N, C-alpha and C positions, 0 to 999 in steps of 0.2 A: 338498685342493677345487679344481679349477681353474674359474673362475669366469670369466668374459665375457660384458660388457652386452650385450644385446639394444637394451634404448631405457631413457630414465630421465625421468617423466614430475613436472613439478614442481606441484604440489599447494595450491589456495592458502595454507593453515596451513602452511605455510615448507619444507624440502627433501625431499621423502618421492620415496625412487628406491628405483626395482622391479629384480632382476637376477632373470636366469635361470640356474638352471644348469644346464650344460652334460649332467653324467649324468643328473638326474634328473627337469631338466623340469619340478619344483619354485618356489615365487615367495621368497624372502625377503627381508623391505621392511627398509626403513634409515630411521631417525626421527632428527632433531636437535631436542632437548627444547625444548633455547634458543629455536630457529628455530620450531617452530611456533609458544610462546610473542610470540612476535615479529612475529609470521605473523598469531597472531592477532589482533593490536592495531593492527598496520596496515589490515588489512582489516575489522574490524568496521567502521567504516562502509560500505562500499561496498557498492551495487545489489543486487548482487549477493546478499549475508550479506544484506543487509535485506529481500529477496525470499523467501528461504528462511527468512525468520525470521517472515512475514506483514507485516511493515510496509512502509507507502508511502514510498517517496523523492519526492522534489522535482522538478520536472521545472520547464521555461519555459515561460509564454507562449504562444512565438511556435512553440517544437517540437509543443507541446499542439493549437493553432492550424494547423498544418499538416497532423496526424494527425490530426486529430478534427472538425476546421472543414465538413467533411459534412454530422454532423452535426446544426449548430444551428440554434436557428429564425432566423427574421430578427429583428434587433435585438440580438440576443445574443451577452453577451462572456464569452469566459473570466475569471475570477479566478484564480484558482490551480488548479492538475495538479499531479496525481502517478501513478504509476507502480509497480506492485509485477507484476516479472518481466515478462508480458508483456499483464496489465489496470491499466487506469488508472481516474482518480474523480475527475472534471471538476467545479470549484465556478462558477457560468456564474452572474453578475445573476438568472436566473430560476429556475434550476433543479440539479442536482446529478445527475450523471451516470454510471454504474457500466460500464465495457464487460468486457467477457469474451471474451480468445478462448479459441475449444476446439479442440481436437484434435489432431493431433499436429504441425501444420502451422501451424496460428492463422489460419488461410482465414476459418472460421469465428465469427463475434459477436456476441455477443448485446450490447444497447447497451439499461440500462434506467433508466428516466430516474422518481427525483424533486421535485416540485415545492414552491420555497419558499418557497408560500404554507400549504404543508400543515406543515412541522413547526411543534409544538406545545413537545419539551424537552430540553433536554441536557444531558448531564454527564462532564465532565472527569476525568483522570487522570495524574498527571503523572508522569514518571520517578522511578522511585528508582537504588536506590542498583544495580555491576552491569548484569545483564543488562536489565531492568526496560526495557519501552519505552513512551511516553505511547498512553495509550487519548482518545478518544471515543466519544463517542453519544450519536447521537440520535436522538425517534422522530417520527414518522410520520403526518398524519391517511391510511389512504391508500383510504376509502372517498371514492367522488368531491362526495361533497355533506355537506361539510362542517360540516351543520346535520341530519345523515338521525338517525332515533331510534337504528338500532343502527349505531354509528359504531365500525371496525378502529382501530386500531392496530397500527400496526409500528417495531422499535425498531430500528438497524442499529451496531457501533460499528468503528470505523478502527480501526488502530493501525499507531502511526507511531513510528520511532525515533527515539531517545533525544535527538541530539542537533536534532530539531527540538521549535520553540518550539509549541504550539501553544495554547493563550491567544489571541492575537489571533482565530483559526479558530474557538474557543468560543466570542469575547467577538462578532465577528462570529454564529456562529450563534445565541445563546443573547438577543442584539436582534430576531432575526429571529421566535423561539418567544414574545418575549413578547409580542411585537407582534404575532402571528399570533394571540396567545390573545385579547389586547387584542381585535381587529376578530371572532372568531368569535366573541367573548360580547358584542358588542355594546358594549362598553366604551372606545370609540376615541376 
C-alpha cells in the first residue's frame, strides 16, 4: 500500500498522527502508548485540561483586575480569582462574582454576585488519590432580608485542581460564615 502523509496533528496527550491513504481515503491513526502516558502526566495540571475537567485554575489578581475591574463597586478589591476556560470566579472584599461567557464568541456574558454577608455554611473536600479534585461548597442566603420568615438557602459547589490548596479559602469562608451566623442571630 502506497501511503503519503497529508498532515500531522499533534494532540495534547502524546503523538497522534493521522495519515490518509491515497487509494481509499480512509484514515489510519498511529498512537504511541508510552508517549500518551507521558503526555498525560505532563499536561494533567494545564489550564486547558483543568477547564475540561470543570476545575478552576488560579489567576493573578492583576490579570483579573484588568479583565473584570469594570464590574467592581467603589472600594471593592479582588482578593483571589480563578478561571474555568472562558468563565471566571472572583473573590473580592465584598462579594463572590461569577462570570459566564455565553455563545460561540463569548461576547455575551452573565455576571452573578453573592454578597459575602449572606454566606452561612461551608464544606470542604480535599483531593484524594488519582484524578480526584478538591471541592468547596458554600451555602448562602438568597433572600434579600436575612431575617425574613421564609429564608431561601442556596448551595454552590466549586471544584479545584488537585494541586490547589483549598484550605486557606475554606478557612476564610468558614470564618465569614461563622461571623455571619452570629450577626444574623444577634449573638455578636
